[in-house]
N, CA, C, O and the ligand as a Tripos MOL2 file, in Angstrom:
@<TRIPOS>MOLECULE
protein
  289   287    73     0     0
PROTEIN
NO_CHARGES

@<TRIPOS>ATOM
      1 N           0.8460   -1.2050    0.0000 N.3       1 MET1
      2 CA          0.0000    0.0000    0.0000 C.3       1 MET1
      3 C           0.8760    1.2470    0.0000 C.2       1 MET1
      4 O           1.7670    1.3930    0.8370 O.2       1 MET1
      5 N           0.6180    2.1320   -0.9340 N.am      2 TYR2
      6 CA          1.3940    3.3640   -1.0300 C.3       2 TYR2
      7 C           0.4700    4.5660   -0.8750 C.2       2 TYR2
      8 O          -0.7360    4.4860   -1.1120 O.2       2 TYR2
      9 N           1.0620    5.6600   -0.4780 N.am      3 THR3
     10 CA          0.2820    6.8710   -0.3070 C.3       3 THR3
     11 C           1.0240    8.0660   -0.9090 C.2       3 THR3
     12 O           2.2530    8.1270   -0.9000 O.2       3 THR3
     13 N           0.2500    8.9970   -1.4240 N.am      4 LYS4
     14 CA          0.8030   10.2750   -1.8770 C.3       4 LYS4
     15 C          -0.0780   11.3740   -1.3290 C.2       4 LYS4
     16 O          -1.2960   11.2350   -1.2150 O.2       4 LYS4
     17 N           0.5800   12.4780   -0.9910 N.am      5 GLN5
     18 CA         -0.1990   13.6210   -0.5300 C.3       5 GLN5
     19 C          -0.2610   14.6540   -1.6430 C.2       5 GLN5
     20 O           0.7520   15.0210   -2.2380 O.2       5 GLN5
     21 N          -1.4660   15.1080   -1.9060 N.am      6 CYS6
     22 CA         -1.6770   16.0700   -2.9860 C.3       6 CYS6
     23 C          -1.0890   17.4250   -2.6040 C.2       6 CYS6
     24 O          -1.2760   17.9040   -1.4850 O.2       6 CYS6
     25 N          -0.3750   18.0360   -3.5530 N.am      7 LEU7
     26 CA          0.2170   19.3460   -3.3010 C.3       7 LEU7
     27 C          -0.8370   20.4430   -3.2970 C.2       7 LEU7
     28 O          -0.6680   21.4760   -2.6500 O.2       7 LEU7
     29 N          -1.9250   20.2120   -4.0230 N.am      8 ARG8
     30 CA         -2.9170   21.2590   -4.1670 C.3       8 ARG8
     31 C          -3.9460   21.2370   -3.0360 C.2       8 ARG8
     32 O          -4.1750   22.2600   -2.3910 O.2       8 ARG8
     33 N          -4.5750   20.0690   -2.7870 N.am      9 CYS9
     34 CA         -5.6460   20.0380   -1.7900 C.3       9 CYS9
     35 C          -5.1960   19.3770   -0.4850 C.2       9 CYS9
     36 O          -5.9360   19.3760    0.4990 O.2       9 CYS9
     37 N          -3.9740   18.8100   -0.4750 N.am     10 GLU10
     38 CA         -3.3680   18.2250    0.7240 C.3      10 GLU10
     39 C          -4.0660   16.9650    1.2120 C.2      10 GLU10
     40 O          -3.7820   16.4890    2.3110 O.2      10 GLU10
     41 N          -4.9690   16.4220    0.4180 N.am     11 ASN11
     42 CA         -5.5660   15.1460    0.7760 C.3      11 ASN11
     43 C          -4.6260   14.0160    0.3960 C.2      11 ASN11
     44 O          -3.8430   14.1300   -0.5470 O.2      11 ASN11
     45 N          -4.7150   12.9240    1.1430 N.am     12 LYS12
     46 CA         -3.8930   11.7680    0.8460 C.3      12 LYS12
     47 C          -4.6780   10.7760    0.0100 C.2      12 LYS12
     48 O          -5.8610   10.5400    0.2520 O.2      12 LYS12
     49 N          -4.0100   10.1980   -0.9720 N.am     13 SER13
     50 CA         -4.6350    9.1370   -1.7430 C.3      13 SER13
     51 C          -3.7900    7.8780   -1.6140 C.2      13 SER13
     52 O          -2.5990    7.9440   -1.3100 O.2      13 SER13
     53 N          -4.4140    6.7420   -1.8460 N.am     14 PHE14
     54 CA         -3.7590    5.4630   -1.6180 C.3      14 PHE14
     55 C          -3.8190    4.6100   -2.8720 C.2      14 PHE14
     56 O          -4.7570    4.7000   -3.6630 O.2      14 PHE14
     57 N          -2.8040    3.7860   -3.0350 N.am     15 SER15
     58 CA         -2.7970    2.8360   -4.1360 C.3      15 SER15
     59 C          -2.0680    1.5820   -3.6850 C.2      15 SER15
     60 O          -1.2270    1.6270   -2.7870 O.2      15 SER15
     61 N          -2.3990    0.4620   -4.3190 N.am     16 SER16
     62 CA         -1.7630   -0.7990   -3.9420 C.3      16 SER16
     63 C          -0.3420   -0.8760   -4.4600 C.2      16 SER16
     64 O           0.4530   -1.6730   -3.9600 O.2      16 SER16
     65 N          -0.0080   -0.0720   -5.4450 N.am     17 ALA17
     66 CA          1.3390   -0.0660   -6.0000 C.3      17 ALA17
     67 C           1.7460    1.3720   -6.2890 C.2      17 ALA17
     68 O           0.8950    2.2520   -6.4220 O.2      17 ALA17
     69 N           3.0430    1.6040   -6.3860 N.am     18 SER18
     70 CA          3.4970    2.9550   -6.7010 C.3      18 SER18
     71 C           3.3270    3.1930   -8.1970 C.2      18 SER18
     72 O           4.2950    3.2250   -8.9570 O.2      18 SER18
     73 N           2.0770    3.3570   -8.5920 N.am     19 ALA19
     74 CA          1.7280    3.4820  -10.0040 C.3      19 ALA19
     75 C           2.3750    4.7120  -10.6300 C.2      19 ALA19
     76 O           2.6190    5.7150   -9.9580 O.2      19 ALA19
     77 N           2.6400    4.6190  -11.8990 N.am     20 ARG20
     78 CA          3.2220    5.7680  -12.6060 C.3      20 ARG20
     79 C           2.1820    6.8470  -12.8320 C.2      20 ARG20
     80 O           2.4650    8.0420  -12.7430 O.2      20 ARG20
     81 N           0.9740    6.3970  -13.1260 N.am     21 GLU21
     82 CA         -0.0980    7.3740  -13.2920 C.3      21 GLU21
     83 C          -0.8750    7.4520  -11.9990 C.2      21 GLU21
     84 O          -1.4120    6.4550  -11.5150 O.2      21 GLU21
     85 N          -0.9270    8.6190  -11.4620 N.am     22 TRP22
     86 CA         -1.5500    8.7900  -10.1440 C.3      22 TRP22
     87 C          -2.2240   10.1560  -10.1240 C.2      22 TRP22
     88 O          -1.5720   11.1980  -10.1720 O.2      22 TRP22
     89 N          -3.5240   10.1150  -10.0520 N.am     23 GLU23
     90 CA         -4.2840   11.3470  -10.0550 C.3      23 GLU23
     91 C          -4.9580   11.5180   -8.7000 C.2      23 GLU23
     92 O          -5.4810   10.5550   -8.1390 O.2      23 GLU23
     93 N          -4.9470   12.7210   -8.1800 N.am     24 CYS24
     94 CA         -5.6270   12.9790   -6.9150 C.3      24 CYS24
     95 C          -7.1170   12.7080   -7.0740 C.2      24 CYS24
     96 O          -7.7530   13.2990   -7.9470 O.2      24 CYS24
     97 N          -7.6980   11.8170   -6.2420 N.am     25 PRO25
     98 CA         -9.1240   11.5110   -6.3720 C.3      25 PRO25
     99 C         -10.0180   12.6430   -5.8850 C.2      25 PRO25
    100 O         -11.2260   12.6290   -6.1180 O.2      25 PRO25
    101 N          -9.4280   13.6210   -5.2120 N.am     26 TYR26
    102 CA        -10.2220   14.7140   -4.6500 C.3      26 TYR26
    103 C         -10.3030   15.8960   -5.6060 C.2      26 TYR26
    104 O         -11.3860   16.4310   -5.8420 O.2      26 TYR26
    105 N          -9.1660   16.3050   -6.1570 N.am     27 CYS27
    106 CA         -9.1660   17.4980   -7.0090 C.3      27 CYS27
    107 C          -8.6600   17.2010   -8.4100 C.2      27 CYS27
    108 O          -8.6990   18.0800   -9.2700 O.2      27 CYS27
    109 N          -8.1840   15.9810   -8.6640 N.am     28 GLY28
    110 CA         -7.8020   15.6040  -10.0190 C.3      28 GLY28
    111 C          -6.4030   16.0180  -10.4260 C.2      28 GLY28
    112 O          -6.0350   15.8670  -11.5910 O.2      28 GLY28
    113 N          -5.5990   16.5440   -9.4830 N.am     29 LYS29
    114 CA         -4.2530   16.9530   -9.8210 C.3      29 LYS29
    115 C          -3.3910   15.7320  -10.1500 C.2      29 LYS29
    116 O          -3.4900   14.6910   -9.5000 O.2      29 LYS29
    117 N          -2.5540   15.8800  -11.1600 N.am     30 ASP30
    118 CA         -1.6550   14.8030  -11.5560 C.3      30 ASP30
    119 C          -0.5150   14.7030  -10.5470 C.2      30 ASP30
    120 O           0.2870   15.6260  -10.4110 O.2      30 ASP30
    121 N          -0.4520   13.5760   -9.8420 N.am     31 LEU31
    122 CA          0.5630   13.4030   -8.7980 C.3      31 LEU31
    123 C           1.6770   12.4560   -9.2330 C.2      31 LEU31
    124 O           2.4090   11.9240   -8.3980 O.2      31 LEU31
    125 N           1.8030   12.2500  -10.5360 N.am     32 ALA32
    126 CA          2.7820   11.2820  -11.0330 C.3      32 ALA32
    127 C           4.1990   11.6360  -10.5850 C.2      32 ALA32
    128 O           5.0120   10.7450  -10.3410 O.2      32 ALA32
    129 N           4.4950   12.9250  -10.4780 N.am     33 GLU33
    130 CA          5.8460   13.3510  -10.1120 C.3      33 GLU33
    131 C           6.0940   13.2750   -8.6060 C.2      33 GLU33
    132 O           7.2350   13.3020   -8.1460 O.2      33 GLU33
    133 N           5.0100   13.1810   -7.8590 N.am     34 GLU34
    134 CA          5.1550   13.0790   -6.4080 C.3      34 GLU34
    135 C           5.7330   11.7230   -6.0310 C.2      34 GLU34
    136 O           5.4750   10.7140   -6.6880 O.2      34 GLU34
    137 N           6.5100   11.7190   -4.9720 N.am     35 LYS35
    138 CA          7.0900   10.4660   -4.5230 C.3      35 LYS35
    139 C           6.0720    9.6750   -3.6980 C.2      35 LYS35
    140 O           5.4600   10.1990   -2.7680 O.2      35 LYS35
    141 N           5.9110    8.4180   -4.0590 N.am     36 ALA36
    142 CA          4.9910    7.5710   -3.2930 C.3      36 ALA36
    143 C           5.6670    7.1200   -2.0110 C.2      36 ALA36
    144 O           6.8460    6.7640   -2.0020 O.2      36 ALA36
    145 N           4.9140    7.1390   -0.9460 N.am     37 ARG37
    146 CA          5.4470    6.6750    0.3300 C.3      37 ARG37
    147 C           4.6920    5.4350    0.7570 C.2      37 ARG37
    148 O           3.5070    5.2770    0.4630 O.2      37 ARG37
    149 N           5.3930    4.5550    1.4570 N.am     38 ARG38
    150 CA          4.7180    3.3720    1.9830 C.3      38 ARG38
    151 C           3.7070    3.7960    3.0250 C.2      38 ARG38
    152 O           4.0140    4.5500    3.9490 O.2      38 ARG38
    153 N           2.5070    3.3010    2.8610 N.am     39 ALA39
    154 CA          1.4620    3.6500    3.8130 C.3      39 ALA39
    155 C           1.6690    2.8860    5.1070 C.2      39 ALA39
    156 O           2.1260    1.7430    5.1160 O.2      39 ALA39
    157 N           1.3220    3.5480    6.1960 N.am     40 ASN40
    158 CA          1.3860    2.9010    7.4940 C.3      40 ASN40
    159 C           0.2400    1.9020    7.6080 C.2      40 ASN40
    160 O          -0.9250    2.2610    7.4390 O.2      40 ASN40
    161 N           0.5730    0.6660    7.8900 N.am     41 HIS41
    162 CA         -0.4620   -0.3640    7.9400 C.3      41 HIS41
    163 C          -1.1750   -0.4030    9.2790 C.2      41 HIS41
    164 O          -2.2200   -1.0410    9.4080 O.2      41 HIS41
    165 N          -0.6300    0.2630   10.2610 N.am     42 ASN42
    166 CA         -1.3380    0.3060   11.5380 C.3      42 ASN42
    167 C          -2.6450    1.0570   11.3710 C.2      42 ASN42
    168 O          -2.6920    2.1320   10.7740 O.2      42 ASN42
    169 N          -3.6930    0.4790   11.9030 N.am     43 ILE43
    170 CA         -4.9980    1.1240   11.7820 C.3      43 ILE43
    171 C          -5.0890    2.2490   12.8020 C.2      43 ILE43
    172 O          -4.9160    2.0570   14.0060 O.2      43 ILE43
    173 N          -5.3620    3.4010   12.2790 N.am     44 ASN44
    174 CA         -5.4480    4.5830   13.1170 C.3      44 ASN44
    175 C          -6.8500    5.1700   12.9640 C.2      44 ASN44
    176 O          -7.2040    5.6950   11.9080 O.2      44 ASN44
    177 N          -7.6300    5.0750   14.0160 N.am     45 ILE45
    178 CA         -9.0320    5.5030   13.9550 C.3      45 ILE45
    179 C          -9.1380    6.9630   13.5570 C.2      45 ILE45
    180 O          -9.9970    7.3340   12.7580 O.2      45 ILE45
    181 N          -8.2710    7.7870   14.1110 N.am     46 GLN46
    182 CA         -8.3580    9.2210   13.8180 C.3      46 GLN46
    183 C          -8.0880    9.5130   12.3550 C.2      46 GLN46
    184 O          -8.7540   10.3590   11.7580 O.2      46 GLN46
    185 N          -7.1090    8.8180   11.7660 N.am     47 SER47
    186 CA         -6.8140    9.0830   10.3710 C.3      47 SER47
    187 C          -7.9250    8.5570    9.4810 C.2      47 SER47
    188 O          -8.2340    9.1660    8.4570 O.2      47 SER47
    189 N          -8.5350    7.4280    9.8570 N.am     48 ILE48
    190 CA         -9.6670    6.9140    9.0830 C.3      48 ILE48
    191 C         -10.8320    7.8910    9.1660 C.2      48 ILE48
    192 O         -11.5010    8.1610    8.1680 O.2      48 ILE48
    193 N         -11.0650    8.4100   10.3400 N.am     49 TYR49
    194 CA        -12.1370    9.3740   10.5340 C.3      49 TYR49
    195 C         -11.9080   10.6160    9.6740 C.2      49 TYR49
    196 O         -12.8390   11.1580    9.0790 O.2      49 TYR49
    197 N         -10.6490   11.0520    9.6220 N.am     50 ARG50
    198 CA        -10.3090   12.2110    8.7940 C.3      50 ARG50
    199 C         -10.5810   11.9310    7.3250 C.2      50 ARG50
    200 O         -11.1330   12.7670    6.6100 O.2      50 ARG50
    201 N         -10.1820   10.7360    6.8860 N.am     51 ILE51
    202 CA        -10.3920   10.3870    5.4800 C.3      51 ILE51
    203 C         -11.8810   10.3530    5.1640 C.2      51 ILE51
    204 O         -12.3090   10.8010    4.1000 O.2      51 ILE51
    205 N         -12.6710    9.8170    6.1010 N.am     52 LEU52
    206 CA        -14.1130    9.7750    5.8890 C.3      52 LEU52
    207 C         -14.6750   11.1820    5.7730 C.2      52 LEU52
    208 O         -15.5280   11.4490    4.9270 O.2      52 LEU52
    209 N         -14.2020   12.0680    6.6150 N.am     53 LEU53
    210 CA        -14.6720   13.4500    6.5560 C.3      53 LEU53
    211 C         -14.2870   14.0970    5.2400 C.2      53 LEU53
    212 O         -15.0740   14.8390    4.6520 O.2      53 LEU53
    213 N         -13.0790   13.8180    4.7790 N.am     54 GLN54
    214 CA        -12.6310   14.3960    3.5190 C.3      54 GLN54
    215 C         -13.4680   13.8710    2.3640 C.2      54 GLN54
    216 O         -13.7600   14.6030    1.4180 O.2      54 GLN54
    217 N         -13.8540   12.6040    2.4410 N.am     55 LYS55
    218 CA        -14.6150   12.0160    1.3450 C.3      55 LYS55
    219 C         -16.0520   12.5120    1.3390 C.2      55 LYS55
    220 O         -16.5950   12.8480    0.2870 O.2      55 LYS55
    221 N         -16.6600   12.5560    2.5030 N.am     56 LYS56
    222 CA        -18.0750   12.8980    2.5700 C.3      56 LYS56
    223 C         -18.2930   14.3940    2.7690 C.2      56 LYS56
    224 O         -19.4280   14.8690    2.7390 O.2      56 LYS56
    225 N         -17.2280   15.1190    2.9680 N.am     57 GLY57
    226 CA        -17.3810   16.5250    3.3090 C.3      57 GLY57
    227 C         -17.7080   16.6360    4.7770 C.2      57 GLY57
    228 O         -17.7950   15.6360    5.4890 O.2      57 GLY57
    229 N         -17.8870   17.8520    5.2170 N.am     58 PHE58
    230 CA        -18.0820   18.0580    6.6360 C.3      58 PHE58
    231 C         -19.5500   18.0650    7.0260 C.2      58 PHE58
    232 O         -19.8960   18.4020    8.1580 O.2      58 PHE58
    233 N         -20.4130   17.6920    6.0870 N.am     59 GLU59
    234 CA        -21.8430   17.6570    6.3720 C.3      59 GLU59
    235 C         -22.1610   16.6720    7.4970 C.2      59 GLU59
    236 O         -22.9840   16.9520    8.3680 O.2      59 GLU59
    237 N         -21.5010   15.5250    7.4650 N.am     60 VAL60
    238 CA        -21.7310   14.5100    8.4900 C.3      60 VAL60
    239 C         -21.3420   15.0500    9.8600 C.2      60 VAL60
    240 O         -22.0520   14.8600   10.8470 O.2      60 VAL60
    241 N         -20.2090   15.7190    9.8960 N.am     61 TYR61
    242 CA        -19.7310   16.2820   11.1530 C.3      61 TYR61
    243 C         -20.7180   17.3200   11.6740 C.2      61 TYR61
    244 O         -21.0410   17.3520   12.8610 O.2      61 TYR61
    245 N         -21.1900   18.1640   10.7630 N.am     62 ARG62
    246 CA        -22.1360   19.2080   11.1660 C.3      62 ARG62
    247 C         -23.4070   18.5940   11.7260 C.2      62 ARG62
    248 O         -23.9190   19.0550   12.7460 O.2      62 ARG62
    249 N         -23.9250   17.5600   11.0740 N.am     63 GLN63
    250 CA        -25.1430   16.9120   11.5490 C.3      63 GLN63
    251 C         -24.9360   16.3230   12.9340 C.2      63 GLN63
    252 O         -25.7910   16.4460   13.8110 O.2      63 GLN63
    253 N         -23.7860   15.6790   13.1180 N.am     64 THR64
    254 CA        -23.4920   15.0670   14.4080 C.3      64 THR64
    255 C         -23.4180   16.1290   15.4950 C.2      64 THR64
    256 O         -23.9530   15.9450   16.5880 O.2      64 THR64
    257 N         -22.7530   17.2430   15.1940 N.am     65 ALA65
    258 CA        -22.6350   18.3240   16.1620 C.3      65 ALA65
    259 C         -24.0020   18.9170   16.4690 C.2      65 ALA65
    260 O         -24.2930   19.2760   17.6100 O.2      65 ALA65
    261 N         -24.8400   19.0160   15.4370 N.am     66 TYR66
    262 CA        -26.1850   19.5690   15.6070 C.3      66 TYR66
    263 C         -27.0150   18.6730   16.5060 C.2      66 TYR66
    264 O         -27.6710   19.1480   17.4330 O.2      66 TYR66
    265 N         -26.9870   17.3600   16.2290 N.am     67 LEU67
    266 CA        -27.7740   16.4170   17.0150 C.3      67 LEU67
    267 C         -27.3100   16.3700   18.4560 C.2      67 LEU67
    268 O         -28.1320   16.3300   19.3720 O.2      67 LEU67
    269 N         -25.9950   16.3750   18.6690 N.am     68 SER68
    270 CA        -25.4970   16.2620   20.0380 C.3      68 SER68
    271 C         -25.7550   17.5630   20.8050 C.2      68 SER68
    272 O         -25.9050   17.5400   22.0260 O.2      68 SER68
    273 N         -25.8070   18.6970   20.0960 N.am     69 SER69
    274 CA        -26.0960   19.9410   20.7910 C.3      69 SER69
    275 C         -27.5750   19.9860   21.1760 C.2      69 SER69
    276 O         -27.9400   20.6070   22.1750 O.2      69 SER69
    277 N         -28.4250   19.3300   20.3860 N.am     70 ARG70
    278 CA        -29.8500   19.2800   20.7050 C.3      70 ARG70
    279 C         -30.1440   18.3730   21.8920 C.2      70 ARG70
    280 O         -31.0210   18.6600   22.7070 O.2      70 ARG70
    281 N         -29.3980   17.2740   21.9760 N.am     71 SER71
    282 CA        -29.6850   16.2910   23.0230 C.3      71 SER71
    283 C         -29.1880   16.7600   24.3920 C.2      71 SER71
    284 O         -29.5600   16.1920   25.4190 O.2      71 SER71
    285 N         -28.3580   17.7840   24.4020 N.am     72 ASN72
    286 CA        -27.8560   18.2770   25.6880 C.3      72 ASN72
    287 C         -28.9140   19.1400   26.3760 C.2      72 ASN72
    288 O         -28.6790   19.6480   27.4720 O.2      72 ASN72
    289 ZN         -5.8020   17.0830   -4.6400 Zn       73 ZN73
@<TRIPOS>BOND
     1     1     2 1
     2     2     3 1
     3     3     4 2
     4     3     5 am
     5     5     6 1
     6     6     7 1
     7     7     8 2
     8     7     9 am
     9     9    10 1
    10    10    11 1
    11    11    12 2
    12    11    13 am
    13    13    14 1
    14    14    15 1
    15    15    16 2
    16    15    17 am
    17    17    18 1
    18    18    19 1
    19    19    20 2
    20    19    21 am
    21    21    22 1
    22    22    23 1
    23    23    24 2
    24    23    25 am
    25    25    26 1
    26    26    27 1
    27    27    28 2
    28    27    29 am
    29    29    30 1
    30    30    31 1
    31    31    32 2
    32    31    33 am
    33    33    34 1
    34    34    35 1
    35    35    36 2
    36    35    37 am
    37    37    38 1
    38    38    39 1
    39    39    40 2
    40    39    41 am
    41    41    42 1
    42    42    43 1
    43    43    44 2
    44    43    45 am
    45    45    46 1
    46    46    47 1
    47    47    48 2
    48    47    49 am
    49    49    50 1
    50    50    51 1
    51    51    52 2
    52    51    53 am
    53    53    54 1
    54    54    55 1
    55    55    56 2
    56    55    57 am
    57    57    58 1
    58    58    59 1
    59    59    60 2
    60    59    61 am
    61    61    62 1
    62    62    63 1
    63    63    64 2
    64    63    65 am
    65    65    66 1
    66    66    67 1
    67    67    68 2
    68    67    69 am
    69    69    70 1
    70    70    71 1
    71    71    72 2
    72    71    73 am
    73    73    74 1
    74    74    75 1
    75    75    76 2
    76    75    77 am
    77    77    78 1
    78    78    79 1
    79    79    80 2
    80    79    81 am
    81    81    82 1
    82    82    83 1
    83    83    84 2
    84    83    85 am
    85    85    86 1
    86    86    87 1
    87    87    88 2
    88    87    89 am
    89    89    90 1
    90    90    91 1
    91    91    92 2
    92    91    93 am
    93    93    94 1
    94    94    95 1
    95    95    96 2
    96    95    97 am
    97    97    98 1
    98    98    99 1
    99    99   100 2
   100    99   101 am
   101   101   102 1
   102   102   103 1
   103   103   104 2
   104   103   105 am
   105   105   106 1
   106   106   107 1
   107   107   108 2
   108   107   109 am
   109   109   110 1
   110   110   111 1
   111   111   112 2
   112   111   113 am
   113   113   114 1
   114   114   115 1
   115   115   116 2
   116   115   117 am
   117   117   118 1
   118   118   119 1
   119   119   120 2
   120   119   121 am
   121   121   122 1
   122   122   123 1
   123   123   124 2
   124   123   125 am
   125   125   126 1
   126   126   127 1
   127   127   128 2
   128   127   129 am
   129   129   130 1
   130   130   131 1
   131   131   132 2
   132   131   133 am
   133   133   134 1
   134   134   135 1
   135   135   136 2
   136   135   137 am
   137   137   138 1
   138   138   139 1
   139   139   140 2
   140   139   141 am
   141   141   142 1
   142   142   143 1
   143   143   144 2
   144   143   145 am
   145   145   146 1
   146   146   147 1
   147   147   148 2
   148   147   149 am
   149   149   150 1
   150   150   151 1
   151   151   152 2
   152   151   153 am
   153   153   154 1
   154   154   155 1
   155   155   156 2
   156   155   157 am
   157   157   158 1
   158   158   159 1
   159   159   160 2
   160   159   161 am
   161   161   162 1
   162   162   163 1
   163   163   164 2
   164   163   165 am
   165   165   166 1
   166   166   167 1
   167   167   168 2
   168   167   169 am
   169   169   170 1
   170   170   171 1
   171   171   172 2
   172   171   173 am
   173   173   174 1
   174   174   175 1
   175   175   176 2
   176   175   177 am
   177   177   178 1
   178   178   179 1
   179   179   180 2
   180   179   181 am
   181   181   182 1
   182   182   183 1
   183   183   184 2
   184   183   185 am
   185   185   186 1
   186   186   187 1
   187   187   188 2
   188   187   189 am
   189   189   190 1
   190   190   191 1
   191   191   192 2
   192   191   193 am
   193   193   194 1
   194   194   195 1
   195   195   196 2
   196   195   197 am
   197   197   198 1
   198   198   199 1
   199   199   200 2
   200   199   201 am
   201   201   202 1
   202   202   203 1
   203   203   204 2
   204   203   205 am
   205   205   206 1
   206   206   207 1
   207   207   208 2
   208   207   209 am
   209   209   210 1
   210   210   211 1
   211   211   212 2
   212   211   213 am
   213   213   214 1
   214   214   215 1
   215   215   216 2
   216   215   217 am
   217   217   218 1
   218   218   219 1
   219   219   220 2
   220   219   221 am
   221   221   222 1
   222   222   223 1
   223   223   224 2
   224   223   225 am
   225   225   226 1
   226   226   227 1
   227   227   228 2
   228   227   229 am
   229   229   230 1
   230   230   231 1
   231   231   232 2
   232   231   233 am
   233   233   234 1
   234   234   235 1
   235   235   236 2
   236   235   237 am
   237   237   238 1
   238   238   239 1
   239   239   240 2
   240   239   241 am
   241   241   242 1
   242   242   243 1
   243   243   244 2
   244   243   245 am
   245   245   246 1
   246   246   247 1
   247   247   248 2
   248   247   249 am
   249   249   250 1
   250   250   251 1
   251   251   252 2
   252   251   253 am
   253   253   254 1
   254   254   255 1
   255   255   256 2
   256   255   257 am
   257   257   258 1
   258   258   259 1
   259   259   260 2
   260   259   261 am
   261   261   262 1
   262   262   263 1
   263   263   264 2
   264   263   265 am
   265   265   266 1
   266   266   267 1
   267   267   268 2
   268   267   269 am
   269   269   270 1
   270   270   271 1
   271   271   272 2
   272   271   273 am
   273   273   274 1
   274   274   275 1
   275   275   276 2
   276   275   277 am
   277   277   278 1
   278   278   279 1
   279   279   280 2
   280   279   281 am
   281   281   282 1
   282   282   283 1
   283   283   284 2
   284   283   285 am
   285   285   286 1
   286   286   287 1
   287   287   288 2
@<TRIPOS>SUBSTRUCTURE
     1 MET1         2 RESIDUE 1 A MET
     2 TYR2         6 RESIDUE 1 A TYR
     3 THR3        10 RESIDUE 1 A THR
     4 LYS4        14 RESIDUE 1 A LYS
     5 GLN5        18 RESIDUE 1 A GLN
     6 CYS6        22 RESIDUE 1 A CYS
     7 LEU7        26 RESIDUE 1 A LEU
     8 ARG8        30 RESIDUE 1 A ARG
     9 CYS9        34 RESIDUE 1 A CYS
    10 GLU10       38 RESIDUE 1 A GLU
    11 ASN11       42 RESIDUE 1 A ASN
    12 LYS12       46 RESIDUE 1 A LYS
    13 SER13       50 RESIDUE 1 A SER
    14 PHE14       54 RESIDUE 1 A PHE
    15 SER15       58 RESIDUE 1 A SER
    16 SER16       62 RESIDUE 1 A SER
    17 ALA17       66 RESIDUE 1 A ALA
    18 SER18       70 RESIDUE 1 A SER
    19 ALA19       74 RESIDUE 1 A ALA
    20 ARG20       78 RESIDUE 1 A ARG
    21 GLU21       82 RESIDUE 1 A GLU
    22 TRP22       86 RESIDUE 1 A TRP
    23 GLU23       90 RESIDUE 1 A GLU
    24 CYS24       94 RESIDUE 1 A CYS
    25 PRO25       98 RESIDUE 1 A PRO
    26 TYR26      102 RESIDUE 1 A TYR
    27 CYS27      106 RESIDUE 1 A CYS
    28 GLY28      110 RESIDUE 1 A GLY
    29 LYS29      114 RESIDUE 1 A LYS
    30 ASP30      118 RESIDUE 1 A ASP
    31 LEU31      122 RESIDUE 1 A LEU
    32 ALA32      126 RESIDUE 1 A ALA
    33 GLU33      130 RESIDUE 1 A GLU
    34 GLU34      134 RESIDUE 1 A GLU
    35 LYS35      138 RESIDUE 1 A LYS
    36 ALA36      142 RESIDUE 1 A ALA
    37 ARG37      146 RESIDUE 1 A ARG
    38 ARG38      150 RESIDUE 1 A ARG
    39 ALA39      154 RESIDUE 1 A ALA
    40 ASN40      158 RESIDUE 1 A ASN
    41 HIS41      162 RESIDUE 1 A HIS
    42 ASN42      166 RESIDUE 1 A ASN
    43 ILE43      170 RESIDUE 1 A ILE
    44 ASN44      174 RESIDUE 1 A ASN
    45 ILE45      178 RESIDUE 1 A ILE
    46 GLN46      182 RESIDUE 1 A GLN
    47 SER47      186 RESIDUE 1 A SER
    48 ILE48      190 RESIDUE 1 A ILE
    49 TYR49      194 RESIDUE 1 A TYR
    50 ARG50      198 RESIDUE 1 A ARG
    51 ILE51      202 RESIDUE 1 A ILE
    52 LEU52      206 RESIDUE 1 A LEU
    53 LEU53      210 RESIDUE 1 A LEU
    54 GLN54      214 RESIDUE 1 A GLN
    55 LYS55      218 RESIDUE 1 A LYS
    56 LYS56      222 RESIDUE 1 A LYS
    57 GLY57      226 RESIDUE 1 A GLY
    58 PHE58      230 RESIDUE 1 A PHE
    59 GLU59      234 RESIDUE 1 A GLU
    60 VAL60      238 RESIDUE 1 A VAL
    61 TYR61      242 RESIDUE 1 A TYR
    62 ARG62      246 RESIDUE 1 A ARG
    63 GLN63      250 RESIDUE 1 A GLN
    64 THR64      254 RESIDUE 1 A THR
    65 ALA65      258 RESIDUE 1 A ALA
    66 TYR66      262 RESIDUE 1 A TYR
    67 LEU67      266 RESIDUE 1 A LEU
    68 SER68      270 RESIDUE 1 A SER
    69 SER69      274 RESIDUE 1 A SER
    70 ARG70      278 RESIDUE 1 A ARG
    71 SER71      282 RESIDUE 1 A SER
    72 ASN72      286 RESIDUE 1 A ASN
    73 ZN73       289 GROUP 0 **** ****
């Protein structure tokens, strides 16, 4: 598993191999020139949560904050 961080939007993308063609899935920037780094295989809940937020946008976070503020 390899990872590259986008220079433009700073999101991380992942691939099973250090592919020559690598496009940022978030903003479409060509990351072919970026150096691929080995992804950390340790499962990190916080980083997964961040990736989920980046993928779904912050709407989920806002809803959660709204609901929890109502229940208080
Ligand atoms: Zn990007």
